[in-house]
KOLMI-72924 format. One record per residue (C-alpha): y, x, z; residue in one letter. Coordinates in pm, whole numbers, plus 32768, in hexadecimal, padded with zeros to 4 digits. Last residue first. Example, Ala and Ser with C-alpha at 12.3 -4.5 7.8 and 13.67 -1.06 7.14 Angstrom:
2
7F96855782CAS 7E3E84CE830CA 
END
This chain:
660
8928939176F7P 884E936D7586L 86E9931B7593L 862393A67473N 84E7938473BFI 8431945B72F2R 83FA955D73E9N 82BF94D87454K 81ED960C73E0P 80A9954373D9G 7F7495B87493P 7E9196AB73B5A 7D93965A72F3V 7C6E972B728EL 7BCC96C57143G 7CF096557075N 7C7195AA6F39V 7B3C95007047S 7C3A94A67135F 7D3593F4705DY 7BFA933B6FBCN 7B9092C470FCE 7CCF924A7162L 7D03917C6FF4A 7BBE90C57043D 7C2690537188L 7D958FDF70C8D 7C8F8F286FD9L 7CEB8F5A6E8CA 7E078EEC6D95G 7EB08DDC6D26G 7FE58E016C46L 812C8D3B6C67R 82018D476B53N 83368CE36C14T 837F8CE36DA7G 84438B8E6E02Q 83608B646F07T 839B8CDD6F90L 84E38C45701DV 844B8B777106Y 83CA8C767217L 83A68B857319Q 82898C25739BD 81B48B947255G 82918B847122G 81778B0D703BD 81768C987014A 812B8D1B7139M 80168C6A7180F 7F908CDA701BN 7FE08E4A7081N 811D8F096FF4V 814F90076EFCS 82B790106E58V 82EC90576CE1R 848B90996CA5Y 857F8FE16BF5S 86D590886BFDA 88168FAF6C4FA 883B901B6DACP 87E7917C6D40D 86F592456E45V 87A493706EADP 86BD94B16E2EI 861295646F3AG 84B195396ECCN 853493BC6EDBI 8652938B6FC0K 86F292A970A0I 87FA932A711AS 892192947089A 88B3914E70CAP 88FC917E7237D 880490C472E4V 887390037430N 895C8EC97386D 889B8DD47369C 88EF8D2E7491P 8A1C8DCE7558T 89A58E9276ADG 89DF8FCE7619K 8891904B7646E 8846917D7577Q 87A891CA7444W 874E92E8734AD 868593147231Y 854193AE718AS 843D937A7065F 836B94CE6FF4G 823D947B70BEN 8200932070F2S 82A6921F7200V 8231914E732EQ 830A902C733AL 83D5901D7474I 83788E8E750FR 84E38E78762CN 848A8D3176F4F 84A18BBE76E1P 85218BF37574Q 86078B1D74EBG 86D08A1775A5T 86BF890E74DFV 852788FF749CP 84F488B67316A 8530877872B1N 8621877F71C0A 85A488CF7143P 861D8A18719DY 86DA8AF570BBG 87BA8B6871DAV 86F78B1E7303T 87768C2C7405C 877A8C247552G 86548D3075D6T 860D8DFD74F5F 84F28E5C73D4Q 85CA8D8572CFQ 86E98E8372E3E 85D38F607241L 85628E5C7126L 86A58DF870CAT 87378F8F7068H 85B38F8A6F89I 86638E176F2AQ 87988F156EBBA 86A190216E25G 861F8F0F6D42T 84B78EA96D90L 836F8EA46C94T 82348E4D6D3FL 80CB8F0F6D74S 7FEC8E586E36V 7EDF8EE56F40L 7DD08DDE6FAET 7D8D8DCE7140N 7C608DAB71E4G 7D088D78734AF 7C458E6973E3P 7D138FB173D9Q 7CEE90A674EEV 7BB18FFA755CT 7B3F9055740EF 7B7891A37405A 7ABE91C57554E 79A290F7748DG 79B691C77341Y 79819315743AT 7A7F942D7457L 7A16953F74BDN 7AD29637757FG 79DB969E769DA 784596517643G 77E594C775D5E 7721948A76E8G 77D09329773FA 793C93BA77EES 796D94F47775Q 7ABB956677B3A 7BE0959B76CBY 7C62945576E6T 7CEB932F7612L 7DC9924776A9D 7DA890BD769AA 7E2E8F93762AR 7F06900574BEI 7F468ECB742DG 80788E5B752AG 81398F9974A3P 813B8F147335N 813B9019724DM 82279075713FF 81C091456FE6A 82BF91F86F17V 828A92906DB3V 81B391806D2FA 8152918B6BC8E 804A90656C11G 7EDC90D36BC6F 7F1090D16A30G 7FB492366A67V 7F8592A16BDBG 805692696D0AQ 7F8D915D6D94T 7E4F92126E81E 7F26932A6EB7L 804292706F20L 7F3791AC6FF1Q 7EBD92DC70A7A 8006938270C8D 8082921971ABA 7F4392497257I 7F6C93AC72DBV 810693867306D 80AC925B73E7G 7F9E933874A0L 80A5942774E3A 81BE931A758FS 82EA92B07509E 83EA91D475EAG 850A92AA75F3A 84F792F07757P 8392936C76CET 8253929176FDL 812A92CA777FA 804A9221768BR 7F1C935A76A5T 7E8C947B75C3I 7DDA953C76DFD 7D5F96A27635A 7CF7973274EES 7C609625743BI 7B2F95EA737ET 7AA4950D7288G 79E193E77225I 78C294107313V 77C692E27314R 77B89250745BN 780C90FA7439A 775990AD731FI 760F912873B4P 7670909B74DBT 76B88F3B7474A 75608EA57470I 74F08F4B75BET 76208EA97628K 75C38D4E75C4Y 74998D837695K 75488E2177C7D 761B8CE677BCV 750F8BE577BBI 746A8CA878BAS 758A8CA679A1K 75B48B5379B2I 744D8B1479FAA 74608C017B0BA 75B38B7A7BA6N 76398C617C92P 75D28C4B7E1BT 77048C827EE6I 76F08D088082A 76BE8E6C800CA 78288E5F7F68N 780F8F947E89T 787E8ED97D48R 79AE8E507E15D 7A3D8D157D54V 7B6D8D1D7E12V 7BED8BD37ED9I 7D2F8B1F7E9FN 7D6F8A227FB9N 7DED88D97FA4A 7E3E879C80A6T 7EA786738035V 7EF085508149T 7EE883D5816EN 7E9C83807FF6V 7E7581EE7FC3E 7D4A81477F81G 7D7B800B801FI 7C757FC08123A 7BE5814080F1K 7D2682018155Y 7D08832D80C9V 7D2884A38134T 7D1D85667FF6L 7C5B86DD8003N 7CC287CA7EF5I 7BF289217EE6D 7CAC89D67DABT 7B908AC27CE1L 7C108C517CA1V 7B9A8D597BB5R 7B0A8C527ACCG 7BD78CFD7991Q 7D1B8C897A2CA 7E0B8C5F7B79N 7DAD8B397C2AA 7EEF8A5B7C30S 7F6E896A7D02T 808F886D7D2FV 807187947E81S 815786847EA3I 82B686817F6AL 836385277F7FR 84E8855C7F18G 84B883FF7E1FD 84A184A37CCBK 838485B67D59N 83E086D27E50A 82D787F47E3DI 81AC885E7F17Q 812B89A47E9FC 80158A587EA4N 7FEC8B867D7BY 7F108C2D7C82A 7F9F8CA37B61Q 7F218C9A79F3H 80658BE3796AT 7F768AB678BAH 7F398A4179FBG 7F6988C27AF8S 7EE187C97BCFI 7FC4870D7C42V 7F97860E7D7CL 801984907E0ED 808784307CC9V 811882C87D46E 826583557D84D 82CA83667C0FD 82FF84C37B7EL 842285647B3DQ 843486657C0BN 82C486D17BB1V 832887127A5FI 849A87BD7AA5A 838B88887B85K 829088D17A80I 836E893679B6P 83D08A7F7A84S 85408A8A7AE5N 84D48AE77C69S 83598AC97C8EL 83838AA87E1BG 84128C237E1DG 82CB8C817EBAD 81CE8BA17ED8C 80C68C827F61L 7F478BFE7F44N 7EC78CEA7E5BI 7F748E167EFDT 7E8F8EB47FD2S 7D548ECC7EB6V 7E668F607DB5S 7F7F8F137CB7Q 80858FA37CC5T 81C88ED37D7DT 82CE8E277CD5P 82468D0E7C98V 822E8C687B4EV 82078B197ADBG 81408A0B7A38G 80BB8936792EQ 7F5F88AA78C2H 7F60878E79BAI 7E7586C97A57L 7F3A85AA7AF9V 7E8B85257C3EV 7EB5839C7C72I 7E2283027DD6A 7E97818C7DB5E 7D9981157C7DV 7D7C7F9D7C82G 7D827F6D7B09R 7EE47EED7B17A 7F5280457BD5R 7EAB80ED7ADCL 7F70801879CFQ 80C280257AADP 80AD819C7AA1I 808E81DA7949L 81D781F17900A 821C83077A09N 811A83E07979V 81A083E2780DT 831884017883A 82A0851D7977A 81F685D07839E 82D685BE771DD 8212854F75D4K 815C86377524F 813F85A773A0E 801385E272A8L 7FFB85F8713EG 7FC3873F7100A 7F6587CE726FV 7E6788F871E5G 7F30892770C5S 805389997196P 7FA28AB57218T 7FEF8A85738EV 80E88B27744AI 822D8A3373D6T 815C88FB7397P 80E2892A7510T 822788F675B9E 81DF87BD764FK 8090886476FAL 7F8787747741T 7F9A86567863M 7E43859678ACG 7E77848C79A7I 7D5884637ADBF 7D3F83287B7DG 7C9B82EC7CD9V 7C0481A57D17R 7B6A81E17E80V 7A23812E7EDAG 797982737F76D 7A1083057E10V 7A50822A7CCFV 7AB682F77B80K 7BEC82947AA3I 7C2A83487989A 7D7C837C78C6Y 7E1C83A27792S 7CF9838E7704P 7CC7846A75D2F 7D89846A7456I 7EA2839574F0T 7ECC826473F7K 7FF9824E7304S 7F20822F71F5N 7F6E831470E2A 805783DD7209T 7F2C843372B0D 7FE3844F7436V 7F968580752BV 807684F07675N 7F22846B774AA 7E55856976DAA 7CE2855F77ACL 7BC585F47722F 7A93855577EFK 794C862F787AF 77FE863A77BCK 78B886F576AEA 77E0872D7591G 766E872F754FE 765488507443F 755E87BC7358P 746A884C73D4V 7436884C754FP 745E89797617T 73708A727685G 74258B9E75F2V 73638BE9748CD 73008A957439V 74668A2074B1G 75288AE473B6R 75D089E17329C 76D18AA5726FT 76D08BFD71F9N 76868B9E7077P 78038B3F7061D 78478A236F7ET 783588BD6FF9P 78188916718EH 772D88787224C 7736874072D3G 77BD86BB7406G 78D085AB7486T 79A7867A753FQ 799B87CC74A3M 798C8712736BR 7AE8867A73B0K 7B7887D673D3L 7AD1882F7294E 7BAE871771EAA 7CF0873972A7K 7D1F88AE722CG 7C698A0E7274E 7D528A7B738BD 7DA188FD740EF 7CEB8957754AE 7DD28A727562H 7EEC898C75BAN 7E3688CD76DCG 7D8A877F7706V 7D5D870C7855S 7BE9871778C2N 7B2586367986F 79D4862D7A47D 795287987A3DL 77EC87B37AC8G 77A489057AADL 768D88A479B7R 779487FA78B2N 786B892078C6M 77588A13785FT 7702893A7731E 78A2894776EBI 78B48AAE7719T 77528ADE763DG 78058A1D7528E 79468B08750AD 79438B2973B7H 781E8C0473E6F 78BE8D4C7395L 79B88CBF7477A 78CE8CBC7590S 78538E0B75BEV 794B8E9D7504L 7A468E687600P 7B278D28760AT 7CB28CBB7572A 7C3F8B587573G 7B6F8A877660I 7B9D8A0A779BI 7D058A307743D 7D4788F27858G 7D9788AE79C9A 7C3F88527A27S 7B8487877AD4V 7A5687477BE8V 7A2B86297CD0V 79BA862A7DFBT 7931853F7EE9N 77EE85C57F50P 78AD86888046N 785187F180D2Q 774087EF7FEDS 77FF87C37EE9K 78D388E37F14L 77A889E07F38K 775689477DDAS 789E89907D6CI 788B8AF37DDFY 774E8B177D1FG 77C98AA07C19A 78D78B8F7C00M 77FC8CC87C40W 77178C187AE7D 78598BEB7A22V 78A18D5A7A80G 79CB8DA77B65G 7A518EBC7C3FV 79FE902A7CADA 7AE5907E7DD1V 7BBC91B77DB8N 7C1592E37EA1P 7CD193337E34T 7E1692E27D40S 7F0592F97E61S 8036925D7EDAA 800E910F7E6FP 7EBA90A57F34N 7D3290A67EF9T 7D5290DB7D89R 7CA08FE37C98L 7B67907E7BF5T 7ABB906F7A77G 7AC38F2A7994P 797B8EE97A2CS 788D8E53791EE 78DB8D067862L 7A1F8D307844Q 7A538C127743G 7BDF8C00775DH 7BAF8B7778BDF 7D128B3078C9D 7D308A547A16N 7C3889D67B42F 7C2288CE7C1BA 7B3688587D30V 7B7C86EB7DE0I 7B0986897F11K 7B18851A7F91I 7B5E84E280E2T 7B2F838D8172T 7BE882BE824ET 7BD28187834FP 7D0E80EB83C5G 7E28816B84E5S 7F88817B84F0V 8006817B839FT 818581CB8381Q 81F681568248I 834E81A381D7T 848A80E2812DG 859281858066V 86FC80D7806BS 8728814281C4S 8696810D831ES 856B80558295S 8416800C835FS 82B37FB58314I 81A27FD6844CS 80437F8383C8I 7F6A7EEA84D9P 7DD47F3A848DA 7CD67E87838AH 7DAD7EFB8262P 7DA37E218164V 7CBB7DF68019I 7D4D7C907F67P 7E497D817EE0T 7FAC7D7C7F99L 808E7E4F7E6BN 820E7E5A7E8CI 82AA7EEE7D79E 84487F857DA7G 85287E8E7E32G 85167DA77F1AI 868E7CEE7F30S 86317C897DE9N 86C77B157E44P 877C7B0E7F8FK 86817AA880C1G 85CB79A080F8L 84727A3B805FY 83D279277FA8D 824178D67FDFI 816C77FD7F47T 801E77AF7FF3P 7ED077B57F5AK 7DBA76EA8028P 7E9F774F815DS 7E4E782282C1S 7F6A78E88357S 7FEC7A518347L 81287AA283E0A 82407B988341I 838D7B9783D0N 84D47BEE8317G 85DE7B42840CG 85E17A048337Q 847679E48348G 83357A478270V 81E17964826FS 80C279FC81DDI 7F5B7975816FA 7E837AA58122P 7E957B5A7FCCV 7EBF7ABD7E58P 7F9A7BB87D5FP 80F27BF37DC9L 82357BC17CFAI 829E7A587CC5E 840B7A3F7C68Q 84C779507D22G 85817A3F7DE0G 845F7B037E67V 83257A127E21N 81FF7A4C7ED2I 80AD79B27E45T 7F6979927F49V 7E0579A67F76A 7D57793880DEN 7C5C79F18197A 7C947B4D8159C 7D2E7BAB827ES 7E5F7C6F833FM 7E6D7C7584D3S 7FB57D1184CBT 80D87D2F83BBL 82327D99841BS 837F7D9D8351L 84C57E5783C8A 86127DF082DFI 875C7ED78309G 87547F7181ADM 86727E8680D1T 853E7F258076L 84D380217F7CK 836780AE7F29N 82A780017FDEF 814B808A7FA9K 80117FE88008M 
END
C-alpha cells in the first residue's frame, strides 16, 4: 500500500481491516479504488470499517484533496497501519505484519567470460596479493550457495551477457554462454548494447534457439553435451525501451512478473539509450531506443494493474566511482555517482521503483540514490566478467506486497573459497568448448619484443593503438585494396593488452591467435573511403566532447560523452589542446600526412573499420565518405602485419601531440 500524497494536515488511521465485502470509494465524485471492505470516512479524516454488501463512500473533503495513487487491494494487512501527513507528501509507518524475504542475485557485463578473467586486487593501494576470480562454474557455485540460504531467489543480469567475448564463446556465436547461463539458473536479462553486435536477427536467435545460418561452428551440442539444435535462452530477454519501428512493438518483453512466496515482483528491463552511437549501425537498423526513465515510469500503471507492488529495474547504464576496483572497495559509493547517467535516470524514477540494478560501466558499487520524490533507493552494480555478484534481500509485507527494506552486498566470486563448490556440469560444457577452440587459439601468429599496451599518453595515444592502426594501413594501402594513406582505429575496439609473458605454453614473446582475438574480438571488416582534408579535420574534432558539427538531427545534442581519441597510423600526425570551445581543439595546419600538411580541399583515402564507417562512436562525418571499398577482417589484418614484420615492438606513441 502506498499513499503518495495526502492533503496537508489530514491524518488517517486504518485499524482491524478485513476483506469480507467489496467497496467503491469516490473522491470528488470520481471512483478511484478497486473493491475493498466497507469503509466510512468522516469529516475529520477518520476511516473506519463497516459491513455492507457494496457501499459507495464519498470523501467529505474538497475534490482532489487526496492526490497521487491509493491502492487498497482485496488483500490488506492483518496488523494496524498508521498513516500521517505533516506536509504535502504523506508517510506510511507499518507497525507490524507478516513479511517474507526475497533474494535477488545480480550481475552485469558478463561478456561471455566462461573461464576466469584473472584476478581482482585485494585493495586499491597494492596490486598484490590478488584474488583469483570468476568463471561461470564458480558463479553457479556461489548462486547455488545463496539459493540454499533462501529458496525464494531470483537471478538477474543487467545486460551484455554476450558480445565482446573471448574466443571460447565467440567462436561459437556465444551459444556456450547462453547454454551455461541456462544451467546457472538465470531468470532475466536486460538487453545491453553488446547484445546487438551481430544485429537484431542474431539476438533473437539467442532467445529462441536454432543454428546460425552460415557458420559451421554453430550447434556443437553433440561435442559439448547440450541439445542440438542450439536450445536458446531459457531465461527471458527484456528490453522495454527498444522498439521496432516497423510495428511499434518492443523487440522483447518490457517486463516480467515473477511470483515469489506469494508476492508479485515486477522486473523491468532497460537498454542503454545511446546504443545506436556505440554499436555498428547496421546492427540496430530499424530500431528506436527510447528514454530510460520515461519508459520505466510509463510502465508503472501497467504493473500496478497486474497486482505488482515490488518493482525492480534492470538497466544497462551505470556510473563510475573514483576508486580503484578491488575486493575492499566493491561496496563503496564514493562520490555518490555524481554527474553519472545512472544517477540522472534514478533521480527521475517514480517512487514505486524499489531497486535499480545497473551495469555498462564495469564498476562495482553499492549506492543509495534519490528518486524523483527524494526517497533513497538502492542502486547496485557488480563489476564485470563474472568477478562479482550482488546479493540483494528485499523484505516484503506479504499481505500487500509492499517492500519494507532493501539490503545489498557485493561479493567476490573467489575461486579459492573452500565453502563453494563450482558446478561440474557447467565446467564440463566449458571444457569441451575449450577443447574445440584450443588448436585455433594456440596457433602462434607472431612475436613481440615487449608488452604492447593500451596505456595512453596525455595526448591519448597508445603503443597498441599505433600497432593496430599500422596493421590496418598495411592491409588497405595497396592498389586495389583501398589505396589508403592513413588508418584510424577507435580506442573502444581495443579490448586487451598484448603481454610478453607466455600465457598458454606458447613461449615468452609469442603472440597467439587467441591473444590477438582477445584484443580485437568484434570481427569488424576494414573499409576504405575518400574524405576531403576538411572532413579529416572534422573527424578529429568529433573525437572530443561538445563538438556536434556535422551531426545528424537525431544525434546526441551534447556530442561525445567523453574524449574518444582515435589511434592513427604511421605518417599521420596532428596537434590538439583543450581550448574549452567545441570544434576548436585541433589546429588544422598541424594535420600532416608524411610531413605534408593536409589540404582542406584535397581528397584522401582513409581506412577505418565498418563500425566507424557507419558512424559508430558518433564519428558521423565518416558516413559522408565516398568510393567505399570493403576489405579484410581487422583480426586478419593484424595477423598479416605480424607475418610481414616478424618481431613487432611497441608503437612509438609520437603521432598525436597535446599542446599546453
